[in-house]
C-alpha positions in Angstrom: -27.5 0.5 2.5 -24.9 3.0 1.0 -24.3 6.2 3.1 -24.9 9.6 1.6 -22.0 11.1 -1.0 -19.1 12.0 1.5 -16.9 15.2 0.4 -13.8 15.1 -0.8 -12.3 16.7 2.4 -13.5 14.0 4.4 -12.0 11.1 2.2 -10.0 8.8 3.8 -6.0 10.1 2.9 -5.4 7.2 0.2 -8.8 7.8 -1.4 -8.0 11.2 -1.9 -5.1 10.8 -3.1 -6.6 7.9 -5.5 -8.8 11.0 -7.0 -6.9 13.9 -6.5 -3.5 13.0 -6.4 -0.8 15.7 -5.2 2.0 15.1 -8.2 2.0 15.5 -11.7 -1.2 14.6 -13.4 -2.3 14.6 -17.1 -6.0 14.4 -18.4 -7.0 12.7 -21.6 -11.1 13.7 -22.7 -13.8 11.3 -23.8 -12.2 11.5 -27.4 -8.7 10.3 -26.2 -8.8 7.4 -24.1 -7.3 3.9 -23.7 -8.7 1.2 -25.6 -7.9 -1.7 -23.5 -7.6 -5.6 -24.0 -11.2 -6.4 -22.2 -12.8 -4.5 -24.9 -13.8 -1.5 -23.0 -12.4 2.2 -23.9 -11.5 4.2 -20.7 -12.3 7.7 -21.4 -11.9 10.1 -19.8 -8.1 8.5 -18.5 -5.9 10.1 -16.3 -2.4 9.6 -15.3 -0.4 10.4 -12.3 3.4 10.8 -12.6 6.5 12.1 -11.5 9.7 12.7 -13.0 13.2 13.9 -11.9 15.9 15.4 -13.9 15.9 17.8 -16.9 14.8 16.8 -20.2 17.5 17.7 -22.8 17.1 19.4 -26.0 16.6 16.5 -28.2 14.5 14.4 -25.7 16.8 11.5 -25.8 17.6 10.7 -22.3 14.3 10.0 -21.0 14.5 6.6 -18.7 11.2 5.0 -17.7 11.0 3.4 -14.4 8.0 0.8 -13.8 6.7 0.1 -10.3 5.7 -3.4 -8.9 2.7 -4.5 -7.8 2.0 -2.1 -4.7 4.3 0.6 -5.6 3.4 4.3 -7.2 5.0 7.0 -9.1 7.1 8.0 -6.0 10.1 6.3 -6.6 12.5 9.1 -5.3 10.0 11.3 -3.4 8.4 11.5 -0.2 5.0 9.2 -0.5 2.0 11.5 0.3 0.2 9.2 2.4 3.0 7.5 4.3 5.5 10.6 4.7 8.1 7.8 3.8 10.9 7.9 1.4 10.6 7.0 -2.5 10.5 3.3 -2.7 13.7 3.0 -4.9 15.3 6.5 -3.7 18.7 4.2 -3.4 18.9 3.6 -7.3 17.3 6.9 -8.6 18.3 10.5 -7.8 21.9 12.5 -8.4 24.9 10.3 -8.8 23.4 7.2 -8.5 22.9 4.1 -10.8 19.8 6.2 -12.7 21.6 9.3 -12.5 19.1 12.5 -12.4 21.9 14.9 -12.9 22.5 12.9 -16.7 18.9 11.2 -16.9 15.3 12.5 -16.9 13.1 10.0 -15.2 9.9 9.5 -15.4 7.7 7.2 -13.0 3.5 6.5 -13.4 1.1 5.0 -11.4 -0.3 2.1 -13.5 -3.8 2.0 -14.8 -5.9 0.8 -12.2 -3.5 1.5 -9.1 -4.7 4.5 -6.3 -2.3 6.6 -6.5 -4.0 9.2 -9.1 -3.9 7.2 -12.1 -7.5 5.9 -13.3 -8.3 3.3 -11.4 -11.5 1.5 -9.6 -11.2 4.1 -6.6 -11.6 7.1 -9.2 -15.0 8.8 -10.4 -17.4 8.0 -13.4 -18.5 10.9 -15.0 -21.5 10.7 -12.9 -19.3 11.5 -10.0 -20.0 7.7 -8.8 -16.7 5.6 -7.8 -16.2 2.7 -10.5 -15.9 0.0 -8.1 -15.9 -3.1 -9.8 -17.4 -1.4 -12.9 -13.3 -0.6 -13.9 -12.3 -2.4 -16.6 -9.8 -5.5 -15.9 -6.5 -4.2 -16.5 -3.5 -6.0 -18.1 0.1 -5.7 -18.4 -0.4 -4.6 -21.9 -3.1 -1.7 -21.0 -0.7 -0.4 -18.9 2.0 0.0 -21.2 -0.3 1.5 -23.6 -1.2 4.0 -20.7 2.5 4.7 -20.4 2.8 5.4 -24.0 0.1 7.9 -23.9 2.2 9.7 -21.3 5.6 9.6 -23.1 4.0 10.6 -26.1 2.2 13.8 -24.0 5.6 14.5 -22.9 7.2 14.9 -26.6 9.2 11.8 -26.3 9.7 9.8 -29.0 12.3 7.4 -27.6 12.6 6.4 -24.6 16.6 5.8 -23.8 15.8 2.9 -21.2 12.8 1.2 -19.6 13.8 -0.4 -15.9 11.4 -1.9 -13.5 11.6 -4.9 -11.2 8.8 -7.7 -10.6 5.6 -6.6 -12.1 7.7 -3.7 -13.3 9.5 -6.3 -15.3 6.7 -7.3 -16.9 5.9 -4.0 -18.5 9.4 -3.5 -19.5 9.2 -6.8 -21.2 5.7 -5.6 -22.5 7.6 -2.2 -23.9 10.3 -3.8 -25.3 7.4 -6.3 -27.7 4.9 -3.5 -27.8 7.3 -0.7 -28.5 11.0 -2.0 -29.6 11.3 1.0 -32.2 10.9 3.1 -28.7 13.1 1.8 -26.6 17.0 1.5 -26.3 17.7 -0.3 -23.6 15.2 -2.6 -21.3 16.5 -3.9 -18.0 13.9 -6.3 -16.8 14.8 -7.5 -13.0 13.2 -10.5 -10.7 10.3 -11.2 -13.1 9.0 -13.5 -15.5 7.6 -13.5 -19.1 4.3 -15.0 -17.8 2.7 -16.0 -14.3 3.0 -19.4 -13.1 0.2 -21.6 -11.6 2.0 -21.2 -8.0 1.9 -17.3 -8.1 -1.6 -17.2 -9.6 -2.8 -19.3 -6.5 -0.9 -16.6 -3.7 -3.0 -14.1 -5.8 -6.3 -15.9 -5.5 -5.5 -16.5 -1.8 -5.4 -12.8 -1.3 -8.1 -11.8 -3.6 -10.4 -14.3 -1.8 -9.4 -12.7 1.4 -10.5 -9.4 0.5 -13.7 -10.6 -0.9 -14.6 -12.5 2.0 -14.2 -9.2 3.9 -18.2 -8.0 5.2 -16.8 -4.7 4.5 -15.8 -5.5 0.9 -19.3 -5.1 0.1 -19.3 -6.7 -3.5 -16.3 -3.7 -4.3 -18.9 -1.1 -3.6 -17.8 -0.1 -0.2 -16.8 3.4 -1.4 -20.8 4.0 -1.2 -20.8 2.4 2.1 -18.3 4.4 4.2 -16.1 1.4 5.0 -13.4 -0.1 3.8 -12.4 -4.3 3.9 -9.1 -3.2 5.8 -9.0 -6.9 7.8 -9.3 -8.9 3.9 -6.5 -6.8 2.9 -4.3 -7.2 5.7 -4.7 -10.8 5.4 -3.9 -10.7 1.6 -0.9 -8.5 2.2 0.8 -10.5 4.8 -0.1 -13.8 3.0 1.7 -11.9 -0.4 4.8 -10.5 2.0 5.9 -14.1 2.7 6.3 -14.5 -0.8 9.0 -11.6 -1.4 11.0 -12.8 1.1 13.3 -16.2 1.6 13.3 -18.7 4.5 17.3 -17.5 5.2 16.3 -14.0 5.8 13.3 -14.8 7.7 15.0 -17.2 9.8 18.1 -14.9 10.5 16.0 -11.7 11.5 13.3 -13.8 13.3 14.3 -17.1 14.2 11.5 -18.6 16.8 12.1 -15.3 18.8 9.2 -14.6 20.8 7.9 -11.3 20.9 8.3 -9.2 24.2 7.7 -12.1 26.4 9.6 -14.9 28.1 7.4 -17.5 27.2 4.3 -18.8 25.1 0.9 -17.8 25.6 -0.8 -20.8 25.0 -3.4 -18.7 23.0 -3.5 -16.8 19.8 -2.0 -13.4 20.3 1.2 -12.7 18.4 3.5 -14.8 20.6 6.4 -15.1 17.7 8.3 -12.0 15.9 7.1 -13.0 12.7 3.6 -13.4 13.8 4.0 -9.5 14.8 6.0 -8.2 12.3 3.5 -9.7 9.3 0.5 -8.0 11.0 2.1 -4.3 10.8 2.9 -5.4 7.8 -0.7 -6.0 7.1 -2.1 -3.5 9.1 0.5 -0.4 7.5 -0.5 -1.8 3.9 -4.3 -1.1 4.5 -3.2 3.0 5.0 -2.2 3.4 1.7 -3.4 1.1 -0.6 -7.3 0.4 -2.2 -8.3 -3.2 -1.8 -10.0 -3.1 -5.1 -6.6 -1.9 -6.7 -5.1 -5.4 -5.2 -7.7 -6.9 -7.2 -7.2 -5.6 -10.1 -3.2 -5.5 -9.8 -2.9 -9.0 -8.8 -5.6 -10.3 -12.1 -3.2 -7.9 -14.7 0.2 -9.9 -13.4 -2.0 -13.3 -13.7 -3.2 -12.6 -17.2 0.4 -11.9 -18.4 1.5 -14.1 -20.9 3.9 -12.6 -23.1 4.7 -15.8 -25.6 0.7 -16.0 -26.0 0.7 -12.8 -27.7 3.1 -14.1 -30.6 1.7 -17.7 -31.2 3.4 -19.4 -28.3 7.0 -18.5 -29.0 8.5 -16.1 -26.6 11.0 -15.6 -29.0 9.0 -14.3 -31.7 8.1 -10.9 -29.4 11.8 -9.9 -29.9 12.3 -11.0 -33.5 14.7 -8.2 -35.0 14.6 -6.2 -31.9 17.4 -3.6 -31.6 16.9 -2.7 -27.8 19.5 -4.0 -25.5 18.6 -5.9 -22.6 19.9 -6.4 -19.1 18.2 -9.2 -17.3 18.8 -9.5 -13.4 17.5 -12.0 -11.2 18.4 -13.1 -7.4 19.9 -16.8 -6.1 16.9 -16.7 -3.3 14.1 -15.5 -5.2 11.4 -18.2 -5.2 8.7 -16.2 -6.4 10.2 -15.2 -9.7 13.0 -17.8 -9.7 16.3 -17.7 -11.6 15.0 -20.3 -14.0 12.1 -17.9 -15.4 14.5 -14.7 -15.8 16.8 -17.4 -17.8 13.9 -18.3 -19.8 13.7 -14.9 -21.0 17.4 -14.7 -21.5 17.1 -17.5 -23.9 14.0 -16.2 -25.6 16.2 -13.0 -26.4 19.4 -15.4 -27.1 17.1 -17.1 -29.8 15.8 -14.0 -31.2 19.5 -12.7 -31.9 19.1 -9.8 -29.2 21.8 -8.0 -27.6 21.3 -9.5 -24.1 23.4 -9.3 -20.9 22.3 -11.7 -17.7 23.5 -11.5 -13.9 22.1 -13.1 -11.0 23.1 -12.0 -7.8 24.1 -13.8 -5.0 21.6 -12.8 -1.4 19.6 -14.8 0.7 17.0 -11.4 0.8 14.4 -13.1 -1.7 12.5 -11.4 -4.0 12.6 -7.8 -2.5 16.4 -7.6 -3.1 15.4 -5.7 -6.1 14.6 -2.5 -3.9 17.4 -2.9 -1.3 21.0 -1.4 -1.6 22.9 -4.1 -2.9 26.3 -3.4 -4.5 26.4 -6.2 -7.1 22.7 -4.8 -8.6 23.8 -1.5 -8.0 27.3 -2.1 -10.4 25.1 -4.2 -12.6 22.6 -1.5 -13.7 24.8 1.8 -13.1 27.4 0.0 -15.5 24.8 -1.1 -17.9 23.3 2.7 -17.9 26.4 4.3 -18.4 27.6 2.2 -21.3 24.5 2.8 -23.5 24.7 6.3 -22.4 28.2 6.7 -23.7 27.0 4.8 -26.8 24.7 7.7 -27.7 26.8 10.3 -26.6 24.6 11.7 -23.9 26.3 13.8 -21.5 27.7 12.9 -18.4 26.9 14.5 -15.2 29.3 17.8 -14.6 
């Protein structure tokens, strides 16, 4: 039977952050919710976000950063749960490619997430957790929620929208859904639809979560449990797809973990086993299992061309947005071929687009790392657009 209600002060840190985030929050009432693709209206609606830099007088210097599957709004500030630096503070900050001395940078936790925006860990108006009663989320729903935040901030047009992986999907959706509100778009290491292989990887992760007896059909909040073992396995499987064979071999090879020989057992004999176990267990301390289900499903459902009669180019017809697309040679999760398909569609639509394939063996997660070619590409593209619009350079 479920335990009695747990008071907020006794909640796990991650669950407390999901319901009462420590950063900036905007709340929309029951009369101003979000109409979702699944047919439900999400109201009330809460969006947690962070901002960096200063919005100029005419509100033309706003940059929206869209986070990936397991990211959050703390793009350049310390994560309140882990205490670690922002997940992209190498890219965002004073004097960095996205220069907060020049731009007003916004990053919001996507709906369905678990860092303060409305999601399955949030409570209904009756005071009970949504769980699987939360409406299934799509990438378009995420973008529409972000548009409500941008409206709330009084910004008519974003200077740029930028993101990698699932964040790149949001960038593409922004450009398709709100073409007149995006001057520049930077989708990185992404695709216009999820492949069957990627859906398969996600399904393995979801099944791992749902097979954990502590999942309780998604109602583990009421039982005071968490499906940590299942979520850790899901994270381990997913993390493999973020790396490349070359990077794994270079870092771990077949090296043993603090031992001279194999144990002829099932402990973590190899360094790679120990590494993956650490990745899994550290992940469960900061992420909600149901949110993982919702985020992966949103990516699986993403197929931008399907919204436009099956023709991806139609999503960008007559667009005035300028694009910079970036891929990585060793990314097998969102390979260069998927990114080139986006570029071909943009070319067919007559869009202003540049494309860079970065040579690296660091796999999909390369977009999160300090790669000079990536920084030069993004920084140069952003600066050129800012100069064209006459946005003042940092003093």
